[in-house]
SEMARDO-847754 format. One record per residue: residue in three letters; x, y, z of N, C-alpha, C in turn. Coordinates in steps of 0.02 Angstrom, whole numbers, plus 50000, padded with zeros to 5 digits. Layout:
residues N
ALAXYZXYZXYZ ...
//
This chain:
residues 164
MET475895021549715476375017049700476975019449685 LYS476945025049632477615028149613478075029849665 LYS477735034149707478005037349765478375030349819 ALA478035025449821478325020549856478925017449818 ILE478945018149761479585015849723480195019449730 VAL479955027049716480505031949732480785032349792 ALA480325030449852480555030349911480995024549931 LEU480815019849907481185013849906481915013749880 ALA481965017549822482475018449792482995023549835 VAL482765028349858483055033049902483405029549955 LEU482945024649991483075019850046483955016950032 VAL483635013349974484255008249955484775012149940 ALA484915019049919485445023749887485615024949956 VAL485255027550010485555029650071485865023550090 GLY485675018250107485965012750128486545009550105 ILE486705010350046487325009650013487695014150021 GLY487655021250018488025027550040488265025550120 ALA487875024650154488025022550224488555018050243 TRP488425011250195488885006750217489465009350196 PHE489645012350130490285014950122490605021150164 VAL490225023350202490445028550261490565026350309 TRP490195019650329490205018550425490555009850404 ARG490735008050351490845001550362491634999750389 PRO491664995650414492354994250453492884995050426 ALA493504998550446494114997650409494284990950400 GLN494574990350337494974984550327495584983850356 THR495844978250386496464978550432496974975750380 ALA497594976550374497984975150332498144966950350 PRO498224962550311498514955150331499164955650371 ASP499174952650417499824950950446500344947950430 VAL500634950450366501084944750326501784945250361 THR502184941450350503014942450357503334944450287 PHE503724950250304504084951050253504884949350262 THR505134946350213505964945250200506254950250156 THR506734954350190507054958050135507724956050114 LEU507984959850066508424957050016509054953850060 GLU509064957550108509714956350159509474949650215 GLY508934946950217508674941550237508314943450304 LYS508264949850326507904950750386507004950450383 THR506924948850437506114946150434505744952150484 PHE505204955050459504834958450501504154957350475 SER503564958550515502804957450505502464964350500 MET501904964150471501444970250485501354973550546 GLN501384967250585501244968250671501794971150679 ASP502354970750668503124974550694502904981550664 LEU502474983550615502634991250598501994995150627 ARG501614991350670500934995850703501255002550746 GLY500895007450753501195012650755501575017750710 LYS501545014750650501825018950596501365018950531 VAL501355023650494501035025650439501425020550394 VAL501235016050350501505011850305501345011950228 LEU501785012050177501675010250115501745004150102 VAL501335000050082501714993650064501574993149980 LYS502124991849939501974994249877502214987849826 PHE501884984949800501984979649738502214982549680 TRP502844979549662503214982449586503554977449572 ALA503754978149510504234973249488504814977049446 THR505384975849437505844978349389505784980549313 SER505184974949282505114975549230504374979749203 CYS504284982749271503644987049253503814994049247 VAL503674997749200503945004249173503605009149222 THR503015009749247502835013749288502965012649357 CYS503125005649380503425006749441504125008849446 VAL504565009649391505165012149399505205020449382 LYS504705021649356504455029749353504365031549422 GLN503885028549452503655030249517504235030349574 MET504545027049563505185026049622505525031249655 PRO505695035549610505965041749646505565045349687 GLU504915046449679504335049649701504405044449763 THR504445037949768504225033549829504855035149879 ILE505445035849837506035037649894505835045349916 ALA505695048549883505645057349914505155055449970 ALA504585052749951504055052350005504425050250071 TYR504775045050056505045040650110505415043450155 LYS505925048750115506335052650144506075058750185 GLU505515061450162505185066850189504825065050261 TYR504595058350250504125057750320504445052650363 ALA505035048850348505245042850398505305045750455 ALA505585050150460505725052750537505045054550575 LYS504545055050531503905056450566503595049950599 GLY503815045050563503295038250582503095035650519 TYR503345036450457503185033750409503615028950381 GLU503355022650349503885016650318503615014850269 ALA504005012750212503775010950157504265002750154 VAL503814999150110504034992250106503844990650029 ALA504424990649993504374988349916504284980949901 VAL503824978249891503794971349885503894968049822 ALA504334965549809504624963349738504054956549712 MET503774957449656503324952349639503734945749619 ASN503354940049644503734933349636504014931849562 TYR503844934549511504054932649446504784938049427 ASP504834941849473505494946949474506074942649486 PRO506694941449446507164938649475507344941249533 PRO507714937649582507994941749645508624945449630 ASN508954943749580509674947149560509524953349519 PHE508954954049485508644960349464508624964549509 VAL508024961649575507844967049618508384968849660 LEU508904964849673509524967049708509904971849669 ASN509934971849604510224976949549509854983349561 PHE509304982949561508934989349554509104992149618 ALA508734989049677508954992949736509584995849745 ASP510114991849737510724993449746511035000049694 GLN510744999849639510815006449602510495011549615 ARG509885011349643509545016749657509525019349736 LYS509955014349757510155015249836509415017049864 LEU509035012649880508335013149898508315013449972 PRO508015017250016508215018050080507775015550117 PHE507245012350100506795008450132506865000050113 PRO506474996450162506464989850155506354987050076 VAL506634982350062506354978849994506274971650011 ALA505664970050012505664961650011505354956149966 LEU505534950749963505504946249904504944942949930 ASP504464942849870503784938049881503964931649845 THR504484929749865504594923149818504124917849797 LYS503604916649847503234911549831502304914949825 GLY502544922349823501764925749802501334926649854 ASP501534924149920501164923149978500924930949997 ILE501304934849999501044942550020500754944249969 ALA500844945249912500414946849854499664942849868 ARG499644936149874498874933049879498504935249947 ALA499064936550000498584939850077498384946950063 PHE498664951350017498304957650006497834956749944 GLY497544951549937497054952049877497144949149816 ASP497764944249803497934941749749498094946949700 ILE498604950749720498954955449681499244953049622 ARG498994956449552499384953749497499684959349454 LEU499234965049464499514970449425500044975849471 THR500534979649442500914982749476500944989149431 PRO501104995249469501274995549540500454994249577 THR500444992549623499824991349681500224993749734 ALA499734998149774500165000149842499615001449897 PHE499704999949952499175001450000499535006050067 LEU499185011150081499305015250128498875012950195 ILE499375011650240499065007950313499135012650366 ASP498605014050398498725018550457499035014950523 LYS499165018550578499505015750627499205011450669 GLN498545009250659498125004650701498234998150646 GLY498454998050589498454993450546497894993350498 HIS497544996850483496904998250436497055000550371 ILE497004997350324496984999450241496725007250244 ILE497095013150227496585018750216496595019150137 LYS497125015650099496825019850023497335012650000 ARG496985012449930497385006649881497665009649816 TYR498095010849797498255013349733498525008349687 LEU498265010549625498475003749568498595009349515 GLY499215007849481499505012349432499755019349461 GLU499395024749412499775030949417499195033749473 TYR499665037249521499105040549569499345048049571 ASP498875053049620498855059149619499465061149675 VAL499995063349676500555063549711500365069649767 ALA500075073949763499935078649801499315076049853 GLU498925072549821498275067949866498565063949905 PHE499115058849876499515055349918499735058149995 HIS500205064549973500485066650027499905068750082 ALA499465072850056499035073850096498745069450140 THR498545062450111498295057850129498755054850193 VAL499515054750178499935052650224500085057450290 GLU500145062850276500065068850319499435068550387 LYS498945066250338498315067550393498455061350436 ALA498635054250396498815048950442499265048150497 LEU499695052550491500255054450540500075058150575 ALA499695063250579499455067950622498945063850672 ALA498675059450652497975056650685498415051450745 GLY498005050650793498205047250856498325040250843 
//
């Protein structure tokens, strides 16, 4: 009886592990972004690129702290097929977002999520910064919440850019 329980526990553990390894990749929602300049584009338009979708707010200390690294990563990888989209949370006043983007000369699109639709589509995002790294086929590779390991992020981006 004891061997049967141990065997069953091992099978359950192996099954759970296999699910994490072989589960189908989650596809990023096909949302439409509207930039500060009024330009619109969708996740579908970004297929073929490795994309960082970053939810942030001007009132978020960690978001502001991370922005120089987000800019640096964009400048390093944009020519290789990388895109970043900074999605301002719906509670962030648009004039604050515009001022922040202008002062820091953000080189990537900054989108306003005035109704919260984009945040809801990505799993009802409420905490910032929350970011999603998406591969060329539109699958979410990784989700980042708060602080993250910059070297690991760069390694993941490079691997995704190298993939076909």
